Steps between C-alpha positions, in 0.01 A plus 500: 500500500794730565620430145156581361487833687854598602530762777849599619541441873152349537336162494162445336251315715199475272328659202125551502260633240278788603246546223564486126757784495705473822758268653617506863845373595577434867871531586740565788862602544766225513797679649583411859545859611546860387702810576379819661472776232638763744790339683555198273508247783373150410215346695308172497264570789149517354276762658181446298365442153274698269376476141576705189294470182701641209402454134729303268528435128195323353505126443305317229313822414381551859598771747711361784504615862748370759389425855844541659560418866776724635684469831607771741825458694638645820799733481737409789709815462417714801637813331274458196183706485310206349374230728344286226532490122344309213699265282607639166447332162700734272492273195120472507359837611593827668395593855139617516452422127168365376643343184805286436812641335447304179140618468602862562771476234262345246238771557767769481630369167149510357471860622828593330367367169141626515483769768263527793153474351595265215698273733214484749258391228734227377584371850131449564494238222825338618361421849734758656258788571643835611389862479666751271656686795643176635651417160672840486630458853648162408657653188672763714627224730676309221880538487633715222671309218872520458587763240794489266720810487362743239712614207254726311312738729218744422470814713189718516297699750172386656236699685420419859261795478469644153616859478638490857729213598713299258751219533720289273416157361769261373407215266696203368435543128623151411257320734236778514490508879504787746827507692449776754311818588703796623339766725598797279640579156829666588835413345658409835236237586530338156880505518497324839283220360715456189818474706355181650445359149840518328395253228255747337618556142208694344269757661192614308351828618293798397659832411529616861836656580466389864488134402788551256713640780400220739595228249831673428579508874383149593589304184749700296573201277136439410367610165211747516226473239169681447224241491257484211191578707636834619612593149149441366345678801722805453418514130129480578527779758681730256239430231213564741651833609541612140145400411365677808675819394387478137148387585332825392683503164424137431127553548497749212640251251256403222346152529664221309353336191195293577463645849150638436243260370131537445267392775239242443138524604440440868854573619638777720810708434508676837349494849151625578469870567556596862269715707591858586588396858732227376662737253555761773656237728728387218616855436565546870717187512694618198557841657640335813736282295618801299571686825704203627690488170589868518609469864725202421655688208562802720665296776712305252616820331598632845736204545303269731552125466222283365475293819475814715228641273303176523517496880408867530203476261399143593549375144657184365854535369388375158235773478749766607751379241236504224392855585858626541616386155181585307514811279126555547228349712480130403145434388405141586426271213138422423389184668371215287127509447325274748194303407156616613179307550349733238747394227303192381195722439668791318406367156134481605512853641659645186240325283213641708663843497517486120126424497439826690442372853670736747298414810751374756243334723340317207839380380588377848176303522576334167850407614371370831261273312801376299697414816675825593564513877616862527310811598327761288773751591753311291273515196435872555875572520557325168201670340618846612800468267299383197185715507409693185281745699474595869260306717163653579588549867834671426508852656502789253838626622663178379334511156682637197201679344229736639234352729205344324159664530252333730160419353201580718127488421360841431151625572318812376654708777853405400429573133359838598813570704711409199300731277529783752876454507515538123641154435352280234473129582740274312338177389691174528445174314341345809237767525665691782535876484819626668472863602791682669523858615844653506593762761512770235138423395369522856703799602636321802859381549602142568790375715759532221373848410533613860859368502569723197352802675149491350185541705143417438216269598565122528481271202164341421468195282165416344448162349178378347387175356241508224372267236576605139256384247541528124347805331172478319 
């Protein structure tokens, strides 16, 4: 039985099955005595016994738990602070551990390969359940592998707190492993680390003069090279700065061939028109950004550093750099047109508009019957851009032409008033006579006349409705 389930320093008494997924192994220690962990004195005098129930590696696809009987011994050293101590089984498990060493190592290796959450999900299927936090704790408890001396080293800075605190990271470029993290990015700290690595032959770095001086001090025989990533990054930064400065000039370039194409029926070429409140808010945001741009340009022209400007104005360094190198205010590029729930029904709306229907509420009802889930406001906003004539409820001050005359039924008294005013009724095709009296006809001045300095009685309008019958 000990060969079937070997346990260093223990003897297996029996193995029992507890349900379909668990096995229990009863065992006890086989050594005649133990040594005190404090004073190291050996003892064989048994004080008492107690049980530990650690978890071990699974067997035959079943989780295995050990029912281990452990002895406590007397410590006969009068100068020792311990009076009793438990026997140690260092090959099997650590003191106070709830899993054996081999199980902890197996779970830690799974965590190294898959991480916390992924390792926990896999261990559940391998009959070695553990939480994600436990897997990470076991990973941190694994011994670090032996590393070969590096020959090609990459040096770069890393942010402990971006924009505030930076350190230095050193990477073995041949094995693609992190070697060390230094607390700062000074030349002296890097030189001290390189002096302990005399075998370094190549040091790849960015274009920092501090790192160049540190490599020259710590490894004068090493060859310094600029790595490809920093070369590409520097080229991109220079190109971005030039484009930011020439942004205004580039926007005035004519479009390339084939840039403008005709639009098909039922498609949009721009966003829906915004309300006056939205337009005012947009102008306000633009004014604030222009003020920030001018302030950054003023500070940069005065000689302030970009990082100091960003901290003083609470702006990102990238934004400060873009504003500082721009010849004019950089207008943001137009965002790509997002889809709207009204887009599938634009062809239907344009067809109904071509038929002469400009009633927004009627159009919305038709779309709702066809499956449209939006509100009538969306239809009205689209219709406001495509109307051929103002709506009936549009105020006169927003109309392009003069206000239309109202038609009111006229009785004999109103016709008499029109005749007294000296105004002849004007017949209309619908049989309505529209009679107006101007301020000059009545001798009284209206509001506009009073503004121009004229005086007189108020304006009277006489309208009459009469039936016109053919002569004869």
